[in-house]
Phi, psi and omega in degrees: 000130181286168180298321180294320179294321177298320180293321177297319180291321178295323177296319177298316181297321177296322178299332179284319189257003188304317184281353176269329183262343182266333184270139180251359184261010181271127170271180185297321180295316179295319180295317179297320179295321180293321179293319178299321180296319180292323181289337181273347182277162171259134184241149172265086187279125181301139175059030181212149175270356180284154178233358182241152177234130182278162180298318180297325179293317178299315180296322180294318177297318178299317181296316179297317183293316180290322181296330181269007182061040173082027178272130181296330182296339179293341181264006177296143177287145176274150176294140182292144178287337182260031180301135179093346180266151180288133180237021181248158177279151178287163186298320181297319179293321179297314180296322178295320179297316182296315181295319180293323178295320177295329178284324182237075188288345187249356182284158179285166180298320181299314180291327178295316178297319179299318178295324178300318180288318182296328181271000179068032182268001183241126175302151184301328183274354182266132177247119181276124178261137184303315182293323179295315180296316180299314182297318180299312182288325180293323178295335180261010176070029183257007176259129185291130179284149178287150178298144180296131179248143176302139182278135180267107179250135181224143176290139182221165175207135179298145185287324184229161175297144181066013171290314181222131169249131170264142182217144178198179181238133178246136176288126184256192183281169175279140177230162182270124177234105186067236179261004185241162174259129182238147177281147179246162180224128177269115175260119187223155176235140183230125176286123187296325185284314189257344187069014175286148179257103180304321175196145174210139183204145176271133179235166177271000180210151175254019182288174185300319182300319179293319181294318180294325177297316179293321180296316180298320178295321179296318181294322178295324183284314193238005179089189186262128173281163175274329179224144175238114186259115187230175179276196182247023179294170183300317181295322182287338181265006184288143178294331179297315178296319178300317182290322177299313181295317181296321180292337178264002181074028179254127178278120179268116184243130180259139176295149177292136181303138178063024176234077185286353185298327183291343181256027186301320185291315180290326177293322178293324177295317179298324177296320177296321178299316181294315186280324188261331183253302185295332180298332181250007182286134184241359184285178184234328184249176186293320180298317179295322179297313182289326178295315179293322178296319179298319178294319179294323182295326177297319178294318179301320182289338185261353181258155185293135177271135186297324184284322185263338183079006179227161174283146185304318182294319179296319180290323181292322185267009183294326181229073183296335183293345181270353184277141177263117179289156176289144179292158181296329180261038183306319183299328181294331180289345182264005181286148175279161180240132176223158179238133179221151174262131181284125182286172182296334177270020178055036177248160173213155185244135175217125178052038179080002179255143181256128182236159176253134178251162176301151182301324184294349181259007180300129179085354183263148176271114187253163177258134182244129177249128182202161175267137181302324182280352180220067183289355178275358182238098187235149174248137182257130178236144173212124182053044176078002181248138179275135176250025174081188182267134182279149178255148178293147181290130174248101186295331181288323176291317180298334179295334184260004181279128178235164178234140175274189184295337179266013180065021175278140183282140174224137180251124177281109184272358182290134179269347182276166180225143181286357183294128183241029182289183178091009182294339179295338184259003179284155178292118183271357183283000000 
């Protein structure tokens, strides 16, 4: 498993246990109930065909995360001890399982395995595992689906400010950019408890870079939420966004597809923006649009909200001691991660730029941290240790680098050259 895959799996594991390790108001009964609920759900586990998580696994992830003082790396998967060995069933056993399942479509997996042994359909050296058999039959559509149950939907509200932020993108008006008209997109965040908007801004794109820019501004203004509730768009499903949230201890939660009911508050806010702000907007360019929106938002924060009976700013600041401030190095959490192998001439390439790495890293695969908007400024990491910021290669300086007998570097600072050519063009008279 690659480093990127390990990070994706660790991010998923944090998403499972976030409300167990971040909350301090859970007693043993509440925690046990929450764990049972997680174990009963079906999960889309990265790089795995499994859909269930056991209680012991959840408890182990919690222990690892707490023991490491909240480091995401503690949730990385360990390499298997049986690497290189076959872990699949032979073809005859698979065919026997399928035929027996078709014959006995309603029996449990345990009884199915028992029948396999009683009928002598399993070689003596093969051990049938319940989860392996279930996964095999489920992939072939041989597990009976449960009867449809009516869905239980309930109105909810976060107990404290910054417990939950809802976020989405609204299509905005056309604005003039140069000689053309361009469409705008409002990227906004809404605090579920107070209805305060930590940040909202119109952009010319709804891509990931725009969303991360808005998210960073929101965190700087209002602190860190415990949960970020988003849609299923491409930007919201990016691994970069998942890693940013996990490194800041924010649980990234996606709305269920085709279930817009969970995003009711942010959708209601967008309706207010259309009816109360955009209906009276008279500007033409993006700067005028954002300036007018910022002024309108101040009024929105100071007026009473119909649902809460309080103005959003007053409700948000009622319990300031519960808010988590953004870290001083917030910008570092938004950096992208790449892996490169340092060449023999101690160089590496990123985004078309050539950099020099320390001599001790020659031949090693290092981790590079950088901002997408500034790929020329990178930090090199290896085995969890920082080796500082790399400098761009200067071929003219390297041309003057010499080594003495002890392999110590010396730079010839002389600008003159001993070359005395050009005599053919000298005056011969």
